[in-house]
N, C-alpha and C positions, 0 to 999 in steps of 0.2 A: 784612384784618378791618376789619366795617363800622362807621363812627364819622357818629352824628349831632351838628351842632354846634349849643350851647346857649350865647347870651348868652357867644362868647369862648371856651366851654369844648369838648371832644371828649367826648360820651358815646357809650363802645361800649355795642353791643348788637348781639344775634341773633337770627336770626327759623327756627320752624321752621311744618311745617307750610305747608300752600296759601294761598294769601294771595286774598281774596274771600271765606272762611269767617268766619263769626263773631274777634275778635279779643281774643286777652285779656292783659295787658300783665302781669306779674309783676315787684313791685318790694320789691327783696329789704333786709333788715333788715343793722343795723351790725357785725356777727358775719358778714355775706356777700359774696355779690356775683351777677354772673351764672352762677355753675356752681353756686350754691347751688341750684338749682331741677331739677336732674337727674332727681328722684323725679315730678315734672309736667310736663314739657316733654313726654317720650313716653306720656304718656296721652291730655292735652289737644291736641297737633299730631294724634293722629288726624284727630279730627274738629273742630279749630279751628285761628286761622293765630295761635301764639305768639308772642310777643317776651320775649325776655328784657334786661337792662342791665346795666350800672356805673353806680350813682349818683358824682353827682363825686367825685372823691378817692381814689375803692373801685376794687381792681382796676387795670384799665388803663385807664381814667377818670382822666387826671391834673390835679388841682385844685389849686394855693396853698390852703393851709390859712384864711386870710378868706376865700375864695370858695365855703367848703362850707356854708354855711347853707342850710337848708330853702328859703327864700324862695325859693331860684332852683327847689326842685325840681319844681312847678308846667309851668316851662318847660322844665327839661329831658326829662320826660314827654312834652310836646306836641312836642321836635325829634325823638324817639328815632319817635313816630307818624309823622311826618312821611317820615321816611327811610326810613322801614320801611313807606311806601304803607297807613295805616289812618288811617282816620277818626274811626272810632269804636271803644272797648274797653271791655270790664271789665278793672280793676285789681284784682290780687289780692297784698296787701299781706303784709308781714311786719316785725313791732316799726316801726323805722325806715321803711321802707317808708309805713307809715300813716300818714305826713305828706305823702308824695308822694300818696298816693290822698285824702285828706282835701283838700288845700289847690289837688288837680285838678279835685274835684266841685265845691270852690266857683269857682274862678277861671277852671277849661274848662270848664264843666256840658255846652257841647255836642258833647264828645267823648268824653265818661263812660258808661258804661250802663251800671254800678255797679259797689261798690266793697264789697271782702272786707277785714274791717282783720281781719287774723293774730294773735293775741297782739300786740297792738297798743289804743290810741286814738287812733292819728294825731293830730293837731294839736289833738284833741278840749277845748277847754278850760272846765273845771269845778273844783269847791273840791276835787276826788276827786284830780284828772287834775293839781292842779299841786303840790297834799301829794306827792303821788305821786315825782312828778318832781326836789322838791327833798332827798326822803330817800335817791334815787335812788344820787345819786352816794357817799354814805355806804355803801351795801349792798355797792356792786360795791368799795368801796378794799377794806371787810373781807373778799371775796371776792377779793382780787389781782385781778380786772379782768371784764368783761364775756364771756369766754371761757369764765370759770369758773359762769357762771350763764348759761349762753345752751342750755344743755341738762339734763335731769336728770340728779341720778346714775343714776337707774333705768334710763335709757337707755346710760347710760357702763357699767354693770353684764354689761346683756341683750345690747350689741351695741356693742364695745370696738373695733372697725373704723370704725363709721359714729362714734363718735366720735372716732376721729384724723382719720378724713374732712373733717367739720367743721372741726376746727383746721387741719388741712390748706389746707383753701378758705380758711378766714380768714387764715390768713398770707399770699396776698396783698394784702392791705390794707396795704402798709405805709406811705399817705399820708395816709389816712384821717383826717379831724379832723372828721366832720361837728357839725352846729349844728344843736341840734335845741329847745333849751333858751330862748332867745330870747324876751321877751312876741312880737318883731315877725312870727314862725313861728305863730302860733296863732290859732284857728278859734272860734268861740264857735258852741255846739251849734245857736241858733237860725239861725245861718244855714247849717250844714250839713244843716239840716235845709229850708231853704227853698229849699235846691236846687233836690232834688227826686229826687234823684238816688238809686234804691236801695241798703241797705246794708245788712251783715250783720257781724255781731261774731264772731269766734271766739274764747273761752279756753280754759287747760286750770288742770285741779286744781293742780297739781305746779311752774306760773310763779312763780316769786319777782319777778321786774320790772314783773309788770301781772298780779295777782292777779284772779283773778274779780270780787270786789268795785268791783274799780275798772272792769274791761270791762262790769260789768253797768251799774254809772252810766253811763255811755259808750251803752253802746244804749236805756236809760230816756230819757234825753237826746236823743238824735236820732232815736228814732222810730225805732229798728232792733231785729229780730230777734235774738238771743242763742244761739247754736250753743254747746255743752258738750264737752268732749272728754277724757275720764280715762286717767292714768297718763301726757300728757304733759308736760313743763317748758316751755320758753320757745318751743321751736322747733318746734311740733304740727308744721309740714312737713316736718321732716326725721327725726324720733323715730317719728310712727304717719301715715308720707304714704298709708296707705292709708285709714285714717279724715277725715284732710285732705282729701284728693283729693274722698271723699264729699261731706262737708260743701261742696265746691266746688261739684261738679256739682250739687246740689240748687239749692245759691243760681242757676247757670247757666238752669237747668232753669226756675226762679222768675219770674227775665226775662225769658226769652223770647228 
């Protein structure tokens, strides 16, 4: 299996599609890993070079809990890109993966052609995102953990097999203890905007973790367009893959 080395941590990754085509790196959330993107990889590898990876501590990327801070995420994705032979890429993010995309855009600007923030504010700090993160621990505790808020109840009702698959994929993250809450991982909106990297923010009406109003504030503060998908919860990429993929495609076309 291919691994990249980032700050003494081995990061699992995999590639699809021909090297030399425009590259897309998919950055998963705290409920997923590289396998989560099974509904995106076949679609986009037909005309792009696609990279998926396990964040440190997730799936096949073992890492002690004290080294799982999001301050390492931009170095990790850079190491993965190096190992995959990619100079620049669009980063498509889900939830926790937004910290990777935002921090890479700010600290690895020359390597990032664009960032799609799917159901995530990423590392963007404003009053609304900070308040939302403070409240999130309580909401997750009331729900019995992240897995019970990772997708909408409507999704489980109409696609019970998909809900089981989501939980099975997530179950491989036995060592994951990500830290995306410390002040050190955040970036001010003005700094994100100053990077010049194109952003698109995607929100869903049933998302209980990062509701539309939270993501609208992020889009406004960083000067990014906001796409909305109806009938999906926190994991639009998994619950409504056709709609999610269409938004990704439109974003790719917009930045050339």
